[in-house]
C-alpha positions, 0 to 999 in steps of 0.5 A, a space after each residue: 243851435 235852436 236859438 241860431 235857427 230862431 234868430 234867423 227864421 223867426 226874426 220878423 215875428 213878434 208882438 207890439 205893445 200898446 206903448 210901442 215896445 216890440 217883443 220879438 218871439 226870439 226873446 222868450 225862446 232865448 230864455 227857454 233855451 238858457 233855462 234848459 241849459 241851466 238845468 242840464 249843463 253846469 253854468 259858470 258863476 262869472 262874478 265880473 259879469 254879474 257885478 257889471 250887469 247889476 251896476 249897469 241895470 241899476 244905473 238904467 233903472 235909477 235914471 228912469 225912475 229919478 229923472 224921466 218924466 215920460 218913459 216906456 215900461 215896455 222899452 225898459 223891460 225889453 232892455 233887461 230881457 235882451 241883456 240879462 242873457 249876457 250874464 250866463 256862460 257855460 264851460 265849453 270845449 273848443 270842438 263844441 264851440 267850433 261846431 256851433 260856429 260851423 252851424 252858423 256858417 252852414 245856416 248862412 250857406 242855406 240863406 245864400 242859396 235863398 238869395 240866388 233863388 230869389 234872383 232867379 225868380 225875379 229875373 224870370 217871372 218877377 219878384 212879386 212871386 217871392 214868398 212874402 211874409 208881409 202877405 202870408 202872416 198877420 200884421 199883428 205878428 210882424 215886427 214893423 218899421 223895417 224895409 222888408 222889400 226895397 229896390 236895388 236902385 230907385 226906379 228899377 223894378 228889381 228888388 234886393 233879396 232879403 232871404 224871405 225870413 230876415 227883417 230887411 236886406 241889410 240884416 241879411 247882408 250883416 249875417 252873411 258878413 259874419 259868416 264870411 268873418 267866421 270862415 276867415 278867422 276860424 276855418 279858412 275854407 276859401 271856396 265857402 268864403 268866395 261863395 258867401 262873399 259873392 252872395 254878399 254882393 248879390 244882396 246889393 246891401 252895403 252894410 255887410 260889405 262895409 263890415 267886412 272891409 272895416 274888419 279887414 285889419 283884424 282879420 288878416 293880422 298875423 296871417 301866414 303866406 299860405 292863408 294869405 294866398 287863399 284869402 286873396 284868391 277868394 277875394 278875387 273870385 268874389 270881386 269877379 262875381 261883383 263885376 258880373 252883377 254890375 254891383 259897382 255900377 248899381 251901388 256907387 251912386 249911393 256913396 253921396 248918401 252920407 251927405 244927404 239928409 234922410 237917406 239910408 247911409 246918412 241915417 245909419 252913420 251920420 245922424 247918430 253922431 249929431 244926435 249923440 252930441 245933443 245931450 252934451 249941451 246941457 249938464 243934465 244930459 250927463 246923468 239924465 235922459 229924455 226917457 226910455 223909448 222916447 228917442 225919435 222914430 220913424 223914417 230912416 232913423 237908425 240909432 246906434 246903441 250908444 246914441 239911444 242909451 245916451 239920449 234916453 238914459 244919460 251919458 254916464 249911464 250909457 258909458 256904464 251900460 256899454 262897458 258891461 256889454 263890451 266886457 262880456 264880449 271880450 271875456 267870452 268865446 275863444 278869439 279876441 279878434 272875432 269879439 272885436 268884430 262883433 263889438 264893431 258890428 253891434 256898435 255901428 250897424 246894430 241897435 240897442 233893442 233890435 233883438 237879433 243884435 244882442 242875442 247874436 252876440 250872446 249866441 256867438 260869443 258870450 254864452 261860451 267859456 272855452 276851456 282852452 284859448 289856443 290858436 283859433 286857426 290851428 284848433 279849427 284845422 284839427 276840428 275839421 279832421 276830428 271824428 267828433 265833428 261828424 257826430 252830434 256835439 254835446 252840451 249847448 251844441 245840442 240845443 
């Protein structure tokens, strides 16, 4: 649980090396926690993961060493540091795994309160009274190139609340969306779904909302009538709050951003497709890239993991590495539906070297090998009634 706290409260803190690579604080923290786990808990030897990791890392290193004329050593080291934890797994009981997911949901409930508090401040005394980490901490300790404070709409003197500790509001909205999805898949606590969903709209960021919408077919498959009624009530309550916030009026003008170069939506979802196609023009792009850390940066650039991998290391290496990540996600946790949601999130709303993306996948799925893969909803219901849930969990849940 220490890592879940670290990946939220310390998300903006890190060091930038001389060649531009960024080493967030949560990277060494993750290795400390995993190291403690290796000492006090018995790790599982997952041969498939080890082999997949070795092949993926070898392909990346060979591509860099053999073909790259210029590359960032820091970028390569950060890649290894962020994805090596995918190899580690610990045998975990369902109640312990569900306890960790509940903790994540509760943590996001806290940040939901922060969002509404930020709104209360800006609608009374003004957003400039928000606690601002950009002003409170030295710039040398802050991870750059993220829009920490941005207006709800251009020309308005009202800002999107970023939860104070998050890199930017889109990151906050994605984490809240993951909490909503966890509640739907595992716990079905519809009052909490409604509150988190309303907060998702209150961030005025589209990425989290888009994630929930895209994940809907996975979330509501094989849903009972009772569960469907609860979900429908939560959705209607959330939409009511969205209307009261004038969310649709304030955000619908952003729909045309997908077709406008330089806009946030275009940079997140259109530019990565075109940039991914460029390495395919030459035969060399199949097996070699332009070098680690050499893809264009600045502005609103936002490269999908597969795009950055293909451009910097080569398409073949990218496919190998991506297969390693997906294999680990599908093998871990206790719900394939949730694993697929994380794959969608990581693929299209995440980045290759932004630490919270791969490490969140580790913390919510890959580091757990659940001893029994029973129905997630039934297990969650039993877990809520269990006395064990009112005590501290064992093993990894205590970290």
